[in-house]
N, C-alpha and C positions, 0 to 999 in steps of 0.2 A: 505493499499499499504506499510506504513512503516513498518506493522508487517510481511509483506511478504519479506520485504528488509533485514529486521533484521534476518528473518527465513533462507534466503538464505545464510546470511554472517556466521550465528552459523554453518551451515551445511557444510561451505567450511571448517571452523577452525577445525569441525571433522574430515572431508575427508582427509586434508591434512596430518595429523600425521598415519591415517589409509593407506594412498598409500605408506607414507614410509616404515612402519612396513611390509606391506603385498608384496610389492615390495621386500624387503629383504627376506622375507620367501619366496617367489615363486623363486628368484635367487638361494638361498641355496638349495632348494628343485631339482631343476632341473638341477644344477652344479655336474655332476659326479665325478670332481676332487677332491670335499670336500669328498665324499663317498669313493674313491680310498686311499686318505690321510688316513682316519679314518682306514680302513681295516688295513694298514701298521702300524700306531699309535699302534694300540690296538691289532695286532697280531693275525686278524682274521682268518687267514690261519691255525693257531695253533689251536685254540679255535674250528672251524667249523669242522676241516678236509678236507677242501675244498680248492685247490690251488688259489691264488691270481688273474690269469687272467681270471678264473670262475667266481669269487667274481665280479670282475671289470665288467664282460659281466651282471651277475645279475643285478647290480647298474644301469646299462644302461637299463634294462627291467623295474626296478622300478620306474625309471623317465618316461618312456614311458607309464606305467600303470596309472601313475597319470593325463596322459594327454587324454589318448585313451579311447575307449568307452568298452573295456572289463570289464566284473563283476568280474572275480576272477583273481588273480595272480597266473600263472603257470610257474614257472622256472625250469627247467631242466639242472643238472650240474653233472660234470663226477667226480664219487668218486671211486678211487679201480680199473679204468677201465670200470666202470659200469654208465649208465644214471641213475640218481635217482632224484627225486623231492627235490627240496632245502628246501622248506619249507612244515610244515605238515598241516592238517586240520583246527587246532586253529590258526595258524599263518596267513594263507591265510584267513580265516574269519576276523581277526583282520585287515588286510591289508587291506580288504573292508570298514572298519570304518576308517581307516585312510585316504584312498581316498577320503571320503565322505568329510573328514575335510579339506583335500587339496583343494579339487573343491569347497567348500566353501570360503575358502581363495583365490583363483584365482578368484573368482566371486566378491567378495569385493575388491580386487584388480582392476579389470576392472572397476567397478562401481565408485570407489573414484577417478580413474585417469579420467573416461569421467566428473565426476562432476567438480573436479577441473579445467579440461581444458574448460569445460561449461561456468563454472563461470566468469573465466577470459575472455573469449571470448564475453560473452554477458553483463556482469554487468560492465566489465572495458572497453572493447573496442567499444562495438556495443552502448550500452545505456548510459555508463558512468555515472551510477548511483554509482559508486565506483571509486573513483582516484586510479592513482597507489601509491599514498602514503597510502590511506587508505588499498589497497591491500597488500602492506609491512606490515603495522601494524597487519592485519589479518593474515598473515602467521607467522610473530613472535608469535601471540597468539596460533596457532596451533601447532607451532614447539615447543612451551613451554610445552603444555599438553603433546605432545609425548614424550619430554624428562623427564618429570615428570614419566610417565608409563614406561620407559625404564628403569630410574633409580630406580625404584622399583623392576623391574624384576633381573636387575643387582645387587640390594642389595641382593635378596633372592636366586640369584645363588651363590653368594659369602659365603655367611652365612649357608644358609640350602637347598641346591637344592635337597638332596633327598627327603623331605618333599614337597617341593613346586612341584618338579615333580609329586609325586604321586598325589598331590591334582589336579594339571592340568589334569591328566588321569581320575580322580573321576569325574570332571565336564563336560569334554568333550565327554567321552564315558559313554553309558548307559548299559556297560556290563563288566565284567571281564575278557574279551580275552586280554588284553593288561597285565595281570599277567603271564608272560613267565617264563619259567625255565631256567636260563643260563647255566645250565648243560645239557641239550638235546634239547633247540630250538635255533636253528640256528639264528633267526631274532635278537633275543637279543644278540646273539653271535658276530653278524656281527655289530650291532649297540647297543654298551652297555652303560649305563649310562653316563661314562665320556665323550664319544662321544656327547651326547646331551647336556652335560654341556658345552661343547667347541663350539657346535654349537650355543647355547644361547649367548655365548660372541660374536662370528662371526656375527651373525645377530644384535645384539646390537650394534656393531661397525660400522656396514654397516648403520643402521639408523643412528646413529650419525654423520658419515661422510656426508650422504645425508642432514641431519637436519643442520651441520654447512654451507654447502653451501647455503641453503635458507637465514639461519640468517645473513652469510655475502652479501650475494646480496640485503636483505631487509634493513638493516642497511646501506650498501654504498648507496642506492638510498636515504634514508631519510637524510643523512648527506651530501650528496654531490648535490643532487637534492633539491634545495629552493623551496618552494611552489609560486605559483605566486601572487603577492601583491593583494590584494585587490581593487577594484575600488573605488575612493569616489564618493558618491552619486552627488555631483556638475559634476563631469566629466561624469559619466553616462547620466546626464540629457543633458550638452552640447553636446554629442556625439550624442546622440536621437536627439536632436534639429537640428544638422549638416546634420544627414540623411534623414530629413523631406522635401518633393520636397516644393520648393518656387514658389510663383504665379508669372507668368511673365505678365510686361504689354502689 
């Protein structure tokens, strides 16, 4: 039983930072305004030759693609008065790989959320195997692990993002479809490397903001709510005797 209790607590410590990170990634992936801002910041309409309203609509279709059941992303846009496919075959094949990664992130997000809620409900509120103070300490441990990971990612983004970004693709993708030509491939023209560097900072900032909420809440509870004083053995024995039924004459 002790082993299971410890295992459940360890899984909570792991699930909490996973929840923070995947929630931030999922929010970013589904927020069209981030994409639209990137198009304007990096002059995507100039490099692609596609008008901004068309690119904005394409961003909405990409967001839908991550959530729907379509196997292939097919986006048609207007170019010089003609309807053309926005992406070529290599790009659409790469987007299939991207979708698989995003769907995996979404599932991890849902599982980690379910576990965090379930642990609090069952271990803290229902069985009371873990006290609120214990939960606060576990939460601080989980946030600490998450912040360490975010710190490493942030350091890489500042000092060597190019190499880190390449290594990320080599690890995550089992092919080289992600190696696109910025002179001809619109996908990388729409989302150049500086866009993803900014995205990394945004996601890291969101994780830090949520982590601070957890830290402040946990520390405030530990500081402001004092633990219940232990009951002395003599007092427990006296209270037990007082509760025992007495014989009547």
